[in-house]
Residue frames as qw, qx, qy, qz and C-alpha x, y, z in Angstrom:
[[0.529, 0.424, 0.277, -0.681, 14.59, -16.71, -3.76],
 [0.588, 0.229, 0.736, 0.246, 13.20, -18.92, -6.56],
 [0.117, 0.028, 0.457, 0.882, 12.84, -17.55, -10.08],
 [0.146, -0.605, -0.686, -0.378, 9.08, -17.70, -9.93],
 [0.333, -0.790, -0.384, 0.344, 8.86, -15.65, -6.74],
 [0.345, -0.348, 0.176, 0.854, 11.40, -13.24, -8.24],
 [0.014, 0.269, 0.587, 0.764, 9.22, -12.66, -11.39],
 [0.276, -0.706, -0.643, -0.109, 6.07, -12.43, -9.29],
 [0.382, -0.650, -0.232, 0.615, 7.73, -9.88, -7.01],
 [0.226, -0.163, 0.332, 0.901, 8.97, -7.83, -10.00],
 [0.090, -0.442, -0.661, -0.600, 5.56, -7.89, -11.68],
 [0.328, -0.749, -0.573, 0.057, 3.67, -6.95, -8.59],
 [0.353, -0.555, -0.068, 0.750, 6.09, -4.12, -7.74],
 [0.141, 0.073, 0.478, 0.864, 5.78, -2.83, -11.36],
 [0.209, -0.617, -0.647, -0.396, 1.94, -2.83, -11.04],
 [0.390, -0.717, -0.414, 0.404, 2.22, -1.08, -7.69],
 [0.301, -0.316, 0.150, 0.887, 4.37, 1.69, -9.17],
 [0.010, 0.299, 0.641, 0.706, 2.08, 1.96, -12.18],
 [0.298, -0.711, -0.631, -0.090, -1.02, 2.29, -9.85],
 [0.381, -0.572, -0.207, 0.696, 0.85, 4.92, -7.82],
 [0.176, -0.113, 0.377, 0.903, 1.47, 6.98, -11.00],
 [0.129, -0.431, -0.715, -0.535, -2.10, 6.54, -12.28],
 [0.359, -0.742, -0.555, 0.110, -3.78, 7.42, -9.02],
 [0.328, -0.490, -0.089, 0.802, -1.51, 10.43, -8.49],
 [0.056, 0.024, 0.433, 0.899, -2.17, 11.91, -11.92],
 [0.259, -0.497, -0.687, -0.462, -5.84, 11.20, -11.75],
 [0.421, -0.622, -0.507, 0.423, -6.06, 12.43, -8.13],
 [0.210, -0.321, 0.035, 0.923, -4.53, 15.75, -9.08],
 [0.108, -0.176, -0.565, -0.799, -6.94, 16.04, -12.03],
 [0.364, -0.539, -0.738, -0.181, -9.89, 15.02, -9.95],
 [0.420, -0.694, -0.440, 0.385, -9.43, 17.13, -6.86],
 [0.278, -0.552, 0.024, 0.786, -7.72, 20.16, -8.32],
 [0.018, -0.141, 0.542, 0.828, -8.63, 20.49, -12.04],
 [0.313, -0.178, -0.705, -0.611, -11.86, 18.72, -12.90],
 [0.006, -0.233, -0.808, 0.541, -13.72, 18.71, -9.60],
 [0.391, 0.318, 0.163, -0.848, -16.42, 21.15, -10.87],
 [0.525, 0.212, -0.593, -0.572, -17.11, 19.09, -14.06],
 [0.296, -0.011, -0.949, 0.108, -17.23, 15.80, -12.15],
 [0.065, 0.310, 0.708, -0.631, -19.67, 17.13, -9.53],
 [0.418, 0.312, -0.130, -0.843, -21.85, 18.77, -12.20],
 [0.509, 0.140, -0.753, -0.392, -22.14, 15.45, -13.97],
 [0.376, -0.145, -0.903, 0.145, -22.84, 13.22, -10.96],
 [0.383, -0.510, -0.060, -0.768, -24.74, 15.63, -8.66],
 [0.431, -0.119, -0.822, 0.354, -24.22, 13.98, -5.32],
 [0.368, -0.763, -0.489, -0.210, -27.03, 14.72, -2.77],
 [0.568, -0.549, -0.236, 0.566, -24.54, 16.20, -0.30],
 [0.346, 0.101, 0.209, 0.909, -23.79, 18.96, -2.73],
 [0.200, -0.709, -0.455, -0.500, -27.25, 20.43, -2.06],
 [0.571, -0.742, -0.268, 0.228, -26.15, 21.08, 1.57],
 [0.296, -0.808, 0.241, 0.449, -22.67, 22.68, 0.89],
 [0.590, 0.722, -0.339, -0.127, -20.42, 23.25, -2.08],
 [0.949, 0.115, -0.254, 0.150, -17.79, 20.53, -2.69],
 [0.505, 0.437, -0.406, 0.624, -14.76, 22.45, -1.57],
 [0.369, -0.606, 0.252, -0.658, -16.40, 23.36, 1.77],
 [0.952, -0.261, -0.067, -0.148, -16.31, 19.69, 2.80],
 [0.454, -0.654, 0.589, 0.137, -13.19, 18.18, 4.38],
 [0.323, 0.468, -0.734, -0.372, -11.01, 16.15, 2.06],
 [0.209, -0.029, 0.967, -0.142, -12.23, 12.86, 3.67],
 [0.508, 0.520, 0.546, -0.417, -15.85, 13.65, 2.59],
 [0.431, 0.665, -0.343, -0.505, -14.74, 14.85, -0.90],
 [0.075, 0.352, -0.918, -0.166, -12.97, 11.49, -1.25],
 [0.345, 0.210, 0.865, -0.298, -16.06, 9.60, 0.00],
 [0.548, 0.618, 0.186, -0.532, -18.29, 11.43, -2.53],
 [0.406, 0.587, -0.592, -0.376, -15.92, 10.43, -5.38],
 [0.114, -0.121, 0.984, -0.056, -15.85, 6.84, -4.05],
 [0.516, 0.420, 0.586, -0.462, -19.68, 6.92, -4.36],
 [0.518, 0.655, -0.244, -0.493, -19.28, 8.06, -8.01],
 [0.129, 0.443, -0.874, -0.152, -16.80, 5.16, -8.60],
 [0.288, 0.079, 0.927, -0.227, -18.98, 2.55, -7.04],
 [0.565, 0.555, 0.331, -0.513, -21.99, 3.78, -9.04],
 [0.460, 0.630, -0.457, -0.427, -20.04, 3.51, -12.26],
 [0.095, 0.386, -0.917, -0.028, -18.53, 0.14, -11.55],
 [0.008, -0.213, -0.965, 0.156, -21.53, -1.64, -9.96],
 [0.281, -0.097, -0.082, -0.951, -24.66, 0.15, -11.22],
 [0.655, -0.265, -0.527, -0.473, -27.19, -2.75, -10.61],
 [0.462, -0.114, -0.772, 0.421, -26.24, -3.57, -6.96],
 [0.359, -0.611, -0.151, -0.689, -28.84, -2.55, -4.40],
 [0.747, -0.356, -0.535, 0.167, -27.90, -4.55, -1.31],
 [0.458, -0.885, -0.028, 0.080, -26.58, -3.26, 1.94],
 [0.731, -0.231, 0.170, 0.619, -23.12, -1.83, 2.24],
 [0.168, -0.530, 0.207, 0.805, -21.13, 0.83, 0.47],
 [0.070, 0.060, 0.715, 0.693, -22.10, -0.20, -3.10],
 [0.072, -0.630, -0.763, -0.123, -25.85, -0.36, -2.36],
 [0.158, -0.771, -0.301, 0.538, -25.73, 2.97, -0.59],
 [0.149, -0.375, 0.378, 0.833, -23.90, 4.62, -3.47],
 [0.022, 0.259, 0.798, 0.544, -26.43, 3.27, -5.88],
 [0.131, -0.731, -0.656, 0.134, -29.32, 4.52, -3.76],
 [0.187, -0.691, -0.094, 0.692, -27.74, 8.01, -3.41],
 [0.030, 0.462, -0.466, -0.754, -26.99, 8.30, -7.09],
 [0.506, 0.358, 0.785, -0.016, -29.95, 6.53, -8.61],
 [0.384, 0.846, 0.146, -0.340, -30.50, 9.59, -10.90],
 [0.025, -0.696, 0.599, 0.396, -27.12, 8.93, -12.54],
 [0.941, 0.319, 0.102, -0.050, -26.96, 6.69, -15.65],
 [0.547, -0.555, 0.467, 0.418, -23.26, 5.60, -15.71],
 [0.636, 0.266, 0.590, 0.421, -23.54, 4.76, -19.45],
 [0.262, 0.855, 0.329, 0.304, -24.52, 8.31, -20.38],
 [0.441, -0.809, 0.035, 0.386, -21.88, 10.03, -18.29],
 [0.476, 0.852, -0.217, 0.031, -19.41, 12.13, -20.29],
 [0.883, 0.129, -0.275, 0.357, -15.95, 10.67, -20.57],
 [0.283, 0.546, -0.312, 0.724, -14.24, 13.75, -19.20],
 [0.526, -0.553, 0.243, -0.599, -16.17, 13.27, -15.94],
 [0.974, -0.177, -0.043, -0.137, -15.52, 9.54, -15.63],
 [0.782, 0.362, -0.382, 0.334, -11.84, 9.09, -16.32],
 [0.059, 0.584, -0.540, 0.603, -10.46, 10.99, -13.23],
 [0.717, -0.360, 0.312, -0.509, -12.82, 9.15, -10.87],
 [0.993, 0.083, -0.054, -0.065, -12.14, 5.71, -12.42],
 [0.592, 0.535, -0.437, 0.415, -8.36, 6.31, -12.62],
 [0.150, -0.590, 0.505, -0.611, -8.04, 7.54, -9.07],
 [0.750, -0.281, 0.393, -0.452, -10.13, 4.88, -7.33],
 [0.945, 0.290, -0.147, -0.023, -9.13, 2.10, -9.77],
 [0.481, 0.583, -0.509, 0.412, -5.46, 2.87, -9.11],
 [0.372, -0.512, 0.537, -0.557, -6.07, 2.90, -5.35],
 [0.893, -0.108, 0.256, -0.355, -7.86, -0.41, -5.32],
 [0.913, 0.341, -0.193, 0.113, -5.53, -2.30, -7.72],
 [0.253, 0.661, -0.521, 0.478, -2.54, -0.69, -5.99],
 [0.591, -0.482, 0.434, -0.479, -3.77, -2.10, -2.71],
 [0.988, 0.038, 0.108, -0.108, -3.92, -5.58, -4.10],
 [0.700, 0.560, -0.304, 0.321, -0.49, -5.17, -5.60],
 [0.079, -0.665, 0.530, -0.520, 0.92, -3.87, -2.35],
 [0.840, -0.286, 0.335, -0.316, -0.55, -6.86, -0.53],
 [0.948, 0.291, -0.067, 0.108, 1.16, -9.15, -3.12],
 [0.376, 0.696, -0.444, 0.421, 4.51, -7.37, -2.62],
 [0.377, -0.590, 0.534, -0.475, 4.31, -7.86, 1.13],
 [0.950, -0.075, 0.205, -0.223, 3.23, -11.43, 0.85],
 [0.856, 0.430, -0.176, 0.225, 6.10, -12.21, -1.50],
 [0.069, 0.712, -0.498, 0.490, 8.53, -10.39, 0.88],
 [0.679, -0.426, 0.461, -0.380, 7.36, -12.59, 3.74],
 [0.983, 0.171, 0.058, -0.026, 7.76, -15.70, 1.55],
 [0.541, 0.685, -0.366, 0.323, 11.36, -14.51, 0.78],
 [0.128, -0.674, 0.555, -0.470, 12.41, -14.41, 4.42]]
């Protein structure tokens, strides 16, 4: 393996492990500790139907993904996930959200998305090695 590929593999693996740690810590905080505070701040429309903990985990994660997309892309209104999240949460101003409601959502989904890119890089570098 060339030295450049070795360094790239080491860096991408380190980023992958860091993302795993960040998303684990933020996921525990988001789904077990701060879920009430996060949902009070964002007020997803599905929470008018049932309380957050009565939904299956997949829908809980989808609601928090809507929160993340609203925070990261507040001006997008086109079709797709981002536009739908912005239409559902148009009453939320991401700049005025309290920090204690933002960090678990941003850390969990940011770690998942960056970790996915890092995992793809690890696999590509492993394929180049063989």
